[in-house]
Structures are given as C-alpha cells and as structure tokens.
C-alpha positions as CSV (number, residue, x, y, z in Angstrom):
1,X,11.1,-1.3,0.8
2,X,8.2,0.2,2.7
3,X,5.7,0.0,5.5
4,X,2.0,0.3,4.6
5,X,-1.5,0.1,6.1
6,X,-5.0,0.0,4.7
7,X,-8.4,-0.2,6.2
8,X,-12.1,-0.5,5.4
9,X,-14.9,0.2,7.8
10,X,-18.7,0.2,7.9
11,X,-18.7,3.6,9.5
12,X,-16.3,6.6,9.5
13,X,-13.3,6.0,11.8
14,X,-10.8,8.5,13.1
15,X,-7.6,8.0,11.1
16,X,-5.4,9.2,14.0
17,X,-4.6,5.7,15.2
18,X,-3.6,4.7,11.7
19,X,-1.3,7.6,11.4
20,X,0.3,6.8,14.7
21,X,0.6,3.2,13.8
22,X,2.4,3.8,10.5
23,X,4.7,6.4,12.0
24,X,5.8,3.9,14.6
25,X,6.3,1.2,12.0
26,X,8.3,3.7,9.8
27,X,10.7,4.6,12.6
28,X,10.9,1.6,14.9
29,X,9.4,-1.3,13.0
30,X,11.0,-4.1,11.0
31,X,13.5,-2.7,8.5
32,X,16.3,-4.0,6.2
33,X,19.6,-3.3,7.8
34,X,19.5,-0.4,10.2
35,X,17.8,2.2,8.0
36,X,14.3,3.4,8.9
37,X,11.6,4.2,6.4
38,X,12.5,7.9,6.0
39,X,12.1,8.7,2.3
40,X,8.6,10.2,2.4
41,X,5.1,9.2,3.3
42,X,1.5,9.6,2.0
43,X,-2.1,8.6,2.4
44,X,-5.4,8.6,0.6
45,X,-8.6,8.4,2.7
46,X,-12.2,8.7,1.8
47,X,-14.0,11.0,4.2
48,X,-17.7,11.9,4.2
49,X,-16.7,15.1,2.3
50,X,-14.6,13.2,-0.3
51,X,-11.1,11.9,-0.9
52,X,-8.0,13.4,0.8
53,X,-4.7,12.6,-0.9
54,X,-1.4,13.9,0.6
55,X,2.2,13.1,0.0
56,X,5.4,14.4,1.8
57,X,9.0,14.0,0.9
58,X,10.3,13.6,4.5
59,X,10.2,11.0,7.3
60,X,6.7,10.5,8.7
61,X,7.9,10.8,12.4
62,X,9.3,14.2,11.5
63,X,6.1,15.3,9.9
64,X,3.5,17.5,11.5
65,X,0.5,15.3,10.7
66,X,-1.6,16.7,13.6
67,X,-3.7,18.6,11.0
68,X,-5.1,15.3,9.7
69,X,-5.9,13.7,13.0
70,X,-9.4,15.0,13.0
71,X,-10.3,13.3,9.8
72,X,-12.7,10.4,9.8
73,X,-12.9,7.9,6.9
74,X,-14.5,4.7,5.8
75,X,-11.5,3.5,3.7
76,X,-7.9,4.5,3.2
77,X,-4.3,3.5,2.5
78,X,-1.1,4.8,4.1
79,X,2.5,4.3,3.1
80,X,6.0,5.1,4.4
81,X,8.8,4.8,1.9
82,X,12.3,3.4,2.1
83,X,13.7,4.1,-1.4
84,X,15.5,1.3,-3.2
85,X,19.0,2.0,-4.3
86,X,19.4,4.2,-7.4
87,X,15.8,5.5,-7.3
88,X,14.7,9.1,-7.0
89,X,13.7,10.5,-3.6
90,X,11.1,13.1,-4.3
91,X,7.4,13.6,-4.1
92,X,6.7,12.0,-7.5
93,X,7.9,8.7,-6.1
94,X,6.0,8.7,-2.8
95,X,3.1,6.3,-2.5
96,X,0.1,6.0,-2.8
97,X,0.1,6.4,-6.5
98,X,-3.3,7.5,-7.8
99,X,-5.2,7.3,-11.1
100,X,-8.7,7.4,-12.4
101,X,-10.3,4.2,-13.8
102,X,-13.8,4.9,-15.1
103,X,-15.8,6.3,-12.2
104,X,-13.3,5.0,-9.6
105,X,-10.3,6.6,-8.1
106,X,-7.4,4.0,-7.7
107,X,-4.8,4.3,-5.0
108,X,-1.9,1.9,-5.0
109,X,0.8,1.0,-2.4
110,X,3.7,-1.5,-2.9
111,X,6.1,-3.1,-0.5
112,X,9.1,-4.7,-2.2
113,X,11.8,-4.0,-4.7
114,X,12.8,-5.1,-8.2
115,X,16.4,-5.7,-8.9
116,X,16.3,-5.1,-12.6
117,X,13.6,-2.7,-13.5
118,X,14.5,-2.7,-17.2
119,X,13.3,-6.3,-17.4
120,X,9.9,-5.6,-16.0
121,X,7.0,-6.0,-18.5
122,X,5.4,-2.7,-19.6
123,X,1.8,-1.8,-20.3
124,X,0.5,-1.3,-23.8
125,X,-2.0,1.4,-23.2
126,X,-0.8,3.4,-20.2
127,X,2.0,5.9,-20.4
128,X,4.8,6.0,-17.9
129,X,7.3,8.7,-16.9
130,X,10.8,8.2,-18.2
131,X,12.1,7.7,-14.7
132,X,9.3,5.3,-13.6
133,X,10.3,3.1,-10.6
134,X,9.2,-0.5,-10.1
135,X,6.1,0.5,-8.1
136,X,4.9,2.8,-10.9
137,X,5.3,0.1,-13.5
138,X,3.5,-2.5,-11.2
139,X,0.6,0.0,-10.8
140,X,0.4,0.6,-14.5
141,X,0.1,-3.1,-15.2
142,X,-2.6,-3.3,-12.6
143,X,-4.5,-0.5,-14.2
144,X,-4.2,-2.1,-17.6
145,X,-5.7,-5.4,-16.2
146,X,-8.6,-3.4,-14.8
147,X,-9.1,-1.8,-18.3
148,X,-9.3,-5.4,-19.6
149,X,-12.2,-6.1,-17.3
150,X,-10.5,-7.7,-14.3
151,X,-11.6,-6.9,-10.8
152,X,-9.1,-5.0,-8.7
153,X,-8.2,-8.1,-6.8
154,X,-7.7,-10.1,-10.0
155,X,-5.7,-7.3,-11.5
156,X,-3.2,-7.4,-8.6
157,X,-2.6,-11.1,-9.0
158,X,-2.4,-10.9,-12.8
159,X,0.1,-8.0,-12.8
160,X,2.3,-9.7,-10.2
161,X,2.3,-13.0,-12.1
162,X,3.4,-11.1,-15.2
163,X,6.3,-9.5,-13.3
164,X,7.3,-12.8,-11.6
165,X,7.4,-14.5,-15.0
166,X,10.3,-12.3,-16.1
167,X,13.9,-12.5,-14.7
168,X,13.7,-9.0,-13.1
169,X,14.4,-10.3,-9.6
170,X,11.5,-9.0,-7.6
171,X,12.0,-9.4,-3.9
172,X,8.3,-8.9,-3.1
173,X,5.1,-7.6,-4.8
174,X,3.0,-7.1,-1.7
175,X,0.4,-4.5,-2.6
176,X,-2.7,-2.6,-1.4
177,X,-5.2,-1.3,-3.9
178,X,-8.0,1.1,-3.1
179,X,-10.6,1.2,-5.8
180,X,-13.4,3.7,-5.0
181,X,-14.9,2.4,-1.8
182,X,-13.2,-1.0,-1.9
183,X,-9.8,-2.3,-0.7
184,X,-7.9,-5.2,-2.1
185,X,-4.6,-6.7,-0.9
186,X,-2.1,-9.1,-2.4
187,X,0.7,-11.0,-0.7
188,X,3.3,-11.5,-3.4
189,X,6.0,-14.1,-3.4
190,X,8.9,-13.2,-1.0
191,X,12.5,-14.2,-1.2
192,X,13.5,-16.3,1.9
193,X,16.0,-13.8,3.1
194,X,13.3,-11.2,3.3
195,X,10.5,-13.4,4.7
196,X,10.6,-11.6,8.1
197,X,10.2,-8.2,6.4
198,X,7.8,-8.5,3.6
199,X,4.8,-9.5,5.6
200,X,1.1,-8.6,5.6
201,X,-1.3,-9.1,8.5
202,X,-5.1,-8.9,8.6
203,X,-6.9,-7.8,11.8
204,X,-10.5,-7.2,12.5
205,X,-12.1,-4.7,14.8
206,X,-15.5,-3.0,15.5
207,X,-16.9,-2.9,12.0
208,X,-13.5,-2.6,10.3
209,X,-10.7,-4.7,8.7
210,X,-7.1,-3.6,8.7
211,X,-4.3,-4.8,6.5
212,X,-0.8,-3.8,7.5
213,X,2.9,-4.8,7.1
214,X,3.0,-5.2,10.9
215,X,0.2,-5.9,13.5
216,X,-1.5,-2.7,14.7
217,X,-1.9,-2.5,18.5
218,X,-3.6,0.0,20.8
219,X,-6.4,0.8,18.4
220,X,-10.2,0.6,18.5
221,X,-13.1,2.1,20.4
222,X,-15.1,0.5,21.8
223,X,-13.4,-2.8,20.6
224,X,-9.7,-3.2,19.9
225,X,-8.4,-4.9,16.8
226,X,-8.2,-8.7,17.4
227,X,-6.0,-11.4,15.9
228,X,-3.1,-10.8,13.5
229,X,-3.6,-13.3,10.7
230,X,-0.5,-13.3,8.4
231,X,-1.4,-13.6,4.8
232,X,0.3,-16.4,2.8
233,X,2.3,-16.1,-0.4
234,X,-0.1,-15.6,-3.3
235,X,-3.1,-14.8,-1.2
236,X,-5.5,-12.1,-2.4
237,X,-8.0,-10.4,-0.2
238,X,-10.8,-9.4,-2.6
239,X,-12.3,-6.0,-2.6
240,X,-13.1,-5.6,1.1
241,X,-16.0,-3.2,1.4
242,X,-17.8,-2.9,4.7
243,X,-19.6,0.4,4.3
C-alpha cells in the first residue's frame, strides 16, 4: 500500500517538484482507510554525477529532504510506504529496492499487497531474506526474468502473471522499474474494492514523462505537465528512455 512516482527526461530536471508531489500524496493523497503513507520513503535518481539512492524509516512529510532539492536527474523513482499488516517497518523494507543486473542498476517500487505471501512463487537463482515481504519477492522474480533474457518491461509482466497464477490473493501488482537509464511501468490487476486506490497515471511535459499513483500538478518549467492518462489493467509502458 504505497504512493510512488517515476520520471524519465531528455535533460537533467530538478527533482524538487517530484519530492514535493510525493510528500503531498503520502500525507494527503488517496489512502486506504484514514491512515497516511507514513512507514518510510525512498528514492533513486540518476544525476550527471551518478546514482543517488536514499531510504528513510519515517514519514516523508516529517523528513528534512531539503538537502536533496538541489539535485537534477534524467531518470528516477520515488516511493512512500504504507506497510501491510504483519510486515516489518524498518529501513530494509523501504522502497525502492535495488540490485545489480549485469551493467545495469535496477530499482524497483511496488504499490499493492499480497494476502498470503507464503503462496507466492519463489525465484530459483536469487536469494531472499528470511523475512522477505511481498514486494521483495516480486522484485526477485522480475530480476530472474531479466536473467532469462527478458527486457525489464517483459519481466514486470511475466513476474506479475506468475504471481497472479497462484492463490496468494494479490490486491495489486502495480510497479515501476528503473533499469540503468530506462524506466518501465506495469499496471497490475486490481481488485474492484481498491480500483480507486491502485491507480497509475502517465503525464508528459517539456521533454519528460512522469508515471505516478496520482496526477502531478504544479510542475514544469517552461511547460507544465499535461494530461493525466490512466493506465489500464495489464498495461506495460516499455523502457521509457528520453535522454
């Protein structure tokens, strides 16, 4: 249960508007029940100097992220967590989860929950921590698909299909995957009772594409983001790379 945002641009953009947008979603955006997304937040962005990956174990709107506002990046993913019941709340479970795959750095964010994690399929060649949560297992399956030669976008779909094929009761497998300089997104199947919550929107701006759980407003110089096209169930956005 989370809020998340990813972007890809053809030139370095200030990440300050994305930080503000996610902080607003985390505190005031759509949420299940009355609980905000307060169980940690993180980001991975690619700046001209290299990748910056940070994670925090507290609510984003209580975080002093001013130290990151000066950063500019061509691609990135951001995530604010609302932990599922009976899952650890600590830094190790804060998204984005990261791993190396060949020459690429992978960063993965998930919005959704799995009712019975024990019934989820497991990878054959990638190790998992003993207390792995649903999102970590999902990411491990994506990584294994990539090892098998699938593109990041194909891997998202294949991993989700494998999970949905089991009786593990997944509410949603919406996901963002950054692979090197490319961003992929997947709109997983959503239970009708959560259709208003497990959403993904695509918007375009001045040389950039943004994918977010809620439309992003008040962004963009000289041109603001336009539109807010909601992705359909099963839709994959393949390896967006504008730079």
